[in-house]
C-alpha positions in Angstrom: 138.3 -42.2 -52.8 139.5 -39.7 -55.5 143.0 -40.6 -55.4 142.2 -44.3 -55.6 139.4 -43.5 -58.4 142.2 -41.7 -60.7 144.7 -44.1 -60.1 142.3 -47.1 -61.2 140.9 -45.0 -64.1 144.6 -44.5 -65.7 145.7 -48.0 -64.9 142.7 -49.5 -66.3 143.3 -51.8 -70.1 147.0 -52.2 -68.9 146.9 -54.9 -67.0 144.8 -58.0 -67.6 142.4 -58.9 -64.9 142.4 -62.2 -63.4 138.6 -62.6 -63.4 135.5 -60.6 -64.4 132.0 -60.7 -63.4 128.7 -61.2 -65.1 125.7 -58.9 -64.7 122.4 -59.7 -65.8 119.9 -56.8 -66.7 116.6 -56.5 -68.5 115.7 -54.0 -71.1 112.9 -51.8 -71.0 109.9 -53.4 -72.4 108.6 -53.0 -75.8 105.4 -54.3 -77.7 105.4 -56.3 -73.9 108.6 -58.1 -74.3 112.0 -57.5 -72.2 115.4 -59.3 -73.4 117.9 -59.9 -70.8 121.5 -58.8 -71.4 124.5 -60.1 -70.1 127.6 -57.6 -69.6 130.7 -58.6 -68.5 132.2 -56.2 -65.6 135.8 -56.0 -64.4 137.4 -55.6 -61.1 138.4 -52.0 -62.1 135.0 -51.1 -63.7 133.4 -52.6 -60.6 135.5 -50.4 -58.2 134.7 -47.7 -60.2 130.7 -48.2 -59.9 131.0 -48.2 -56.3 133.4 -45.1 -56.1 130.5 -43.1 -58.1 127.3 -44.6 -55.9 129.5 -43.5 -53.0 130.1 -40.0 -54.5 126.2 -39.7 -55.3 125.7 -40.5 -51.6 128.3 -38.2 -50.4 126.6 -35.3 -52.9 122.9 -35.7 -51.3 124.4 -35.8 -47.4 126.6 -32.7 -48.5 123.6 -30.9 -50.5 121.2 -31.3 -47.3 123.2 -31.4 -44.3 125.4 -28.6 -45.6 124.3 -26.4 -48.6 120.8 -26.1 -47.3 121.5 -24.6 -44.1 124.3 -22.6 -45.1 122.0 -21.0 -48.0 119.2 -20.5 -45.7 121.5 -18.8 -43.1 123.0 -16.4 -45.7 119.6 -15.4 -47.2 118.1 -14.7 -43.8 121.3 -12.3 -43.6 120.8 -10.7 -46.9 117.0 -10.2 -45.7 117.8 -8.6 -42.5 121.0 -6.5 -43.6 118.6 -5.2 -46.9 121.6 -5.7 -49.0 123.4 -8.4 -51.3 127.0 -8.4 -51.3 128.6 -10.2 -54.8 130.6 -12.8 -52.6 127.6 -13.6 -51.1 125.1 -14.0 -54.2 128.1 -15.9 -55.5 127.9 -18.6 -52.6 124.3 -18.5 -52.7 124.1 -19.5 -56.1 126.8 -22.2 -55.5 124.6 -23.5 -52.4 121.4 -23.9 -54.5 123.2 -25.5 -57.4 124.6 -27.9 -54.8 121.1 -28.9 -53.2 119.7 -28.8 -56.8 122.0 -31.2 -57.7 121.9 -33.2 -54.4 118.2 -33.6 -55.0 118.7 -35.0 -58.5 121.0 -37.5 -57.7 118.6 -38.5 -54.8 115.8 -38.8 -57.9 118.4 -41.1 -60.1 119.6 -43.1 -57.2 116.1 -43.7 -56.4 115.4 -45.1 -59.7 118.7 -47.2 -59.9 117.9 -48.7 -56.7 113.6 -49.3 -57.4 114.6 -50.8 -61.0 118.1 -52.5 -60.3 117.3 -55.4 -62.6 116.5 -52.9 -65.4 118.9 -51.1 -67.8 118.3 -47.6 -67.0 118.9 -44.8 -69.2 118.3 -41.1 -68.2 117.3 -38.4 -71.4 118.4 -35.3 -71.4 114.6 -33.8 -71.0 114.4 -36.1 -67.9 117.6 -34.1 -66.3 116.0 -30.9 -67.1 112.6 -31.9 -65.9 114.2 -32.8 -62.7 116.6 -29.9 -62.5 113.5 -27.6 -62.9 111.5 -29.3 -60.2 113.8 -29.1 -57.8 115.0 -25.7 -58.4 111.7 -24.0 -57.9 110.5 -26.4 -55.2 113.8 -25.4 -53.0 114.3 -22.0 -54.1 110.5 -21.3 -52.9 110.6 -23.6 -49.4 114.1 -21.6 -48.6 112.6 -18.2 -49.3 109.3 -19.2 -46.9 111.4 -20.3 -44.2 113.3 -17.2 -44.2 110.8 -14.7 -44.8 109.0 -16.2 -42.0 111.5 -16.2 -39.6 112.6 -12.8 -40.4 109.4 -11.6 -38.4 108.3 -14.8 -36.2 111.9 -15.4 -35.1 110.7 -17.4 -32.1 107.9 -19.8 -33.8 110.4 -20.9 -36.6 111.5 -23.0 -33.8 108.8 -25.1 -33.4 108.1 -25.1 -37.5 111.3 -26.4 -38.0 111.1 -28.9 -35.2 107.3 -30.3 -35.7 108.7 -30.9 -39.7 112.3 -32.5 -38.4 110.9 -34.7 -36.0 107.7 -35.6 -38.0 109.7 -37.1 -41.1 112.7 -38.3 -38.5 109.9 -40.9 -36.8 107.7 -41.6 -39.5 109.7 -44.5 -40.6 110.3 -45.6 -37.0 106.4 -45.4 -36.9 105.9 -47.7 -39.6 108.3 -49.9 -38.5 106.8 -50.4 -35.0 103.4 -50.9 -37.0 104.8 -53.6 -39.1 106.1 -55.7 -35.9 109.0 -56.9 -38.2 112.1 -57.9 -36.2 114.8 -55.8 -35.9 117.3 -55.7 -38.8 120.2 -57.3 -38.2 122.0 -57.4 -41.9 122.8 -54.3 -42.7 126.6 -55.1 -41.8 128.3 -58.1 -40.2 130.5 -55.9 -38.1 128.2 -53.9 -36.6 126.3 -54.6 -33.4 122.8 -53.9 -32.5 123.7 -50.5 -31.0 126.0 -49.8 -34.2 123.1 -50.8 -36.3 120.6 -48.4 -34.5 123.1 -45.7 -34.6 123.1 -46.3 -38.5 119.3 -46.3 -38.9 119.1 -43.2 -36.8 121.7 -41.5 -39.0 119.8 -42.4 -42.1 116.6 -41.5 -40.8 118.1 -38.4 -40.1 119.2 -37.7 -43.5 116.0 -38.4 -44.6 114.3 -35.5 -42.3 116.5 -33.4 -43.5 115.9 -33.8 -47.1 112.5 -33.6 -46.4 112.5 -30.4 -44.5 113.3 -28.7 -48.2 112.0 -31.1 -50.4 110.2 -34.5 -51.4 112.6 -37.3 -50.7 112.7 -39.3 -53.9 114.1 -42.2 -51.7 111.4 -43.5 -49.0 112.8 -45.1 -46.2 111.3 -48.3 -45.0 113.0 -49.9 -42.0 111.3 -53.4 -42.4 112.7 -54.0 -45.7 116.1 -55.5 -46.3 117.5 -53.0 -48.4 115.7 -50.6 -46.3 114.0 -48.4 -49.3 110.7 -48.4 -50.5 110.3 -49.8 -53.7 106.7 -49.3 -54.4 105.6 -46.0 -56.0 103.1 -44.8 -54.1 101.0 -41.8 -55.7 98.9 -41.1 -52.7 102.0 -40.5 -50.4 103.2 -38.2 -52.8 100.3 -36.2 -53.4 99.3 -35.5 -49.6 103.1 -34.4 -49.2 102.8 -31.8 -51.7 99.2 -30.5 -50.6 100.5 -30.5 -46.8 103.4 -28.3 -47.7 101.8 -26.2 -50.0 99.1 -25.4 -47.3 102.0 -24.7 -44.9 103.9 -22.6 -47.5 100.8 -20.8 -48.2 100.2 -20.6 -43.7 103.5 -19.2 -43.3 103.2 -16.4 -46.1 100.1 -15.5 -44.4 101.8 -14.9 -41.0 104.5 -13.0 -42.9 102.0 -10.8 -44.7 100.5 -9.8 -41.6 103.3 -9.6 -39.3 105.6 -7.7 -41.9 108.1 -5.2 -40.2 109.3 -1.9 -41.8 112.1 -4.0 -43.6 109.8 -5.1 -46.2 108.5 -1.1 -46.6 109.7 -1.2 -50.3 108.5 -4.9 -51.4 104.9 -5.4 -52.9 104.2 -8.4 -50.8 101.0 -9.1 -52.4 102.8 -9.6 -55.7 105.7 -11.8 -53.8 103.3 -13.9 -51.9 101.5 -15.0 -55.3 105.0 -15.3 -56.8 106.1 -18.1 -54.4 103.2 -19.6 -54.4 102.9 -19.8 -58.4 106.9 -21.0 -58.2 105.4 -23.5 -56.1 102.9 -24.6 -58.4 105.0 -24.6 -61.4 107.5 -27.2 -59.6 104.6 -29.4 -59.1 104.1 -29.3 -62.9 107.5 -30.0 -63.9 107.3 -32.6 -61.3 103.9 -34.1 -63.0 105.6 -33.4 -66.6 108.7 -35.6 -65.5 106.6 -38.6 -64.1 104.4 -38.5 -66.9 106.2 -38.5 -69.9 109.9 -38.5 -69.2 110.5 -40.9 -66.2 112.9 -43.5 -68.2 110.9 -46.6 -66.3 107.3 -44.9 -66.8 106.0 -47.9 -68.9 106.7 -50.1 -65.4 104.2 -47.9 -63.5 101.3 -50.0 -62.8 99.3 -46.6 -63.2 100.2 -43.4 -64.7 100.5 -40.0 -62.5 97.1 -38.9 -64.3 95.6 -41.7 -63.4 96.2 -41.3 -59.7 95.8 -37.8 -59.8 92.1 -38.2 -61.6 91.4 -41.0 -59.1 92.0 -38.3 -56.1 89.7 -36.1 -57.6 87.4 -38.8 -58.0 87.6 -39.5 -54.5 87.2 -35.6 -53.6 84.0 -35.2 -55.9 82.9 -38.2 -53.7 83.5 -36.7 -50.4 81.9 -32.9 -51.7 78.8 -35.0 -53.0 75.8 -35.0 -50.5 74.6 -38.7 -50.5 71.7 -40.3 -52.9 69.3 -40.7 -50.1 69.1 -37.6 -48.9 68.7 -36.2 -52.4 65.7 -38.9 -53.1 64.5 -38.1 -49.8 64.2 -34.1 -50.3 62.7 -35.1 -54.1 60.0 -37.2 -52.5 59.6 -34.4 -49.8 58.9 -31.8 -52.8 56.8 -34.0 -55.0 54.4 -35.0 -52.1 52.5 -31.8 -51.8 52.4 -31.8 -55.6 50.8 -35.3 -55.7 48.4 -34.1 -52.8 47.3 -31.1 -54.9 46.9 -33.3 -57.8 44.7 -35.8 -56.0 42.7 -33.5 -54.3 41.8 -31.6 -57.7 41.2 -35.1 -59.5 38.9 -35.8 -56.6 37.1 -32.6 -57.0 36.6 -33.3 -60.8 35.2 -36.9 -60.1 33.0 -35.6 -57.6 31.4 -32.7 -60.1 31.2 -35.6 -62.7 29.2 -37.7 -60.5 27.0 -34.5 -59.6 26.2 -33.8 -63.0 25.3 -37.1 -63.6 22.8 -37.2 -61.1 21.5 -33.9 -62.1 20.9 -35.6 -65.7 19.5 -38.3 -64.3 16.9 -36.7 -62.1 15.9 -34.6 -65.0 14.8 -36.9 -67.3 12.5 -39.2 -64.6 
């Protein structure tokens, strides 16, 4: 692909192309209106766009199926040997940058797939927010997994397997619940077995991404494009809440069972730093979706409204029912009411006795 890209790039413009294709894109709505723009795309430009999309997908695959396990392994070796060499630190930094770049490309791919009808331009502030968001999230996740595996080597296996197979089977469970027919239009040359293998590889990559960070591209097997194009704030909130609880639990287990390897490490400070780092990742994510997302005008509801609705829902759950409050108040007021009734009856009886005495004395 690289050779073909350079060949097409240097030959572009020298030979007149026999035909061009016309694409239609809509602009972002301004004051409630969005214009449709037609653009001519030549054969060379179309092939370059195809290769660029393939490079983006390959960077995502390489990041989460290559660099992420490599970074985890290298950091684990450094922790056990209690030293970081210059060569190993360089490779770990390159692996981290590769994972962050793959996650960034995954975010951009998700935006372009969901809003394919619009002409999208991503600003530098959006790239910066995504970079900071993914850097804090991935670095914290890898560090937590390494710390836990360094003291409980056997128990890291069920943690990894539960995470991986949970995300692997989740799209299939939704597909079976929908009772949709088996997708046949992925590739005409593929048989039913080949289509199943392709879908398994897709969900395998999806599980590998969600092991380390939130997958911006949500797999939906009953959709013709295999991608869920709706913006689900509820699923995003649940993922980050569960991931934060899991990271805190793994850090707690590491703090309880830490060995002499961490004799010169301030364990409470390290736990606090990792939890704050994950909160920083969530903060940059909120800033991106609220202010820097290129298609935020197309959202049916903003991230702030989604969080507000989640908080209202939690407050509604924590709030006791109104019927019990009214019954409690009634029970509290009843003794007071009886006392008042008794006192009023006593005053009436005393008034009657006084009037009777006055009548008898007059008589």
